[in-house]
N, C-alpha and C positions, 0 to 999 in steps of 0.2 A: 785767644789763649788767657782766662780770666787766672787772675794770679793766689797762690793757692795761701803762699806765704805771709799775706799780710793781715790774714783774719789775727787770730791770734798766735802767738808761738808756739812753733812747731816741736813737735818731738825729736831729739836727731841722736840714731843709731848707726853702729857699725850693723851693712854687711857679714855671714857669714863666713863669708869666702871672697879673696879678693876678685874683681875683671879678669875678665881672660887678654892675657899678655896683648892678644890681637886685635878687642875692642878699646886696651887704654891706649894703646897706642895712634890709633884713627882717633877717638875721643881730643889727648894729646896733639894729635892733628891740627884738629882746627883749631880747639883753642887756641893755639899758637897764633896760629892768622888775624889773630889778636890782640894787638898790640896791647891792649890798656890793663886787659889780666890778669894780673898777678901770680892767682893763685890757680887751680881747678881740687879739687875733693869729688869726689864721691859719696857721703852720706846716705842710708834708711833715711826717714826722713814721715812723721806721722803724722795728719795735719788735724787741728780740729775740724769738728767735730767726732772728730776720731770710728767714724763709722761707714769711713771707707779699710784699707787695710796696707799697711805703709807699704811703704815703696822709695824703689833707686833713684835718686836727683844727683843731678852737678851743679852743685855748689860752683862758679864764679867770685874767685876774691879780686877787684879795688880799688885803686885810690878814691878819700870818698869826693870829687869834684868831679866827678867821672857817669853821667848819669846811668843808669841799671837801668830801666823801660833801651836808650838803645843797642846798651850791649843785648838785651832780648832781647830786642828784633832782626841784630845784624849776626847769632853766635844760632835762636833756632833752625833757620834754613838751613844754613850751614850743615847744621849737624844732624836737618833728613834728608840732605841733601848725599853726603858722607857717612855715616853710620845703621852701622840697621840696626833698625828701630826706635831712633833719633829722635825718630818727632813726634815721636811719647815719652823720650827721654826731658822728664820738669826739668827745668832751668830755678835758680837759683841765687843771685848777685848779690853779694855782698860784700861791703868797702869796706877798708881795714880798722873801723872800729867798732865794726856790728856787732854787735852782743851775743847773736848767733854765733862769732864764726871759732869762738874757741871751742868751744863745744865739736863743729863741724873738722876741728883739725886735733883733736881728741883721740876721734872713729879711725886715724889712717888708712884711710882710704883717697891721699892724696895722686892725681894724674900730673905727670910730669905730661908738660909742656917743651914743644915739638915746634921750634919757628921754620917757617920757611924757609924750604932748603937746606936745614939740617937730615940727615940719617939716623931712628935711633940706634938705639945696639936691642 
């Protein structure tokens, strides 16, 4: 899968509605299975050259010393197997000092990370 977030700066926005709770929990469980992920968000992303419609993405935050490609390679198949349409959800890896992280946090669409063995409310 090509990385649509490398070429130029994407436009980051807020989805008009939060994810349905069951979908958010499913994503939270998958994300929680990867301990290197410390935050997850679902912003709307519009990528250059801006000739395609904006899309929902899964932004995952790790520390700087974590290889973002390794996270994508582990996360993508787990999403595809566990989340409806998870294979179509672009993954946007960010580290804690990434310049787009503040914009992603501002959209206020954070996913609760659910570690293995924990039942969400």
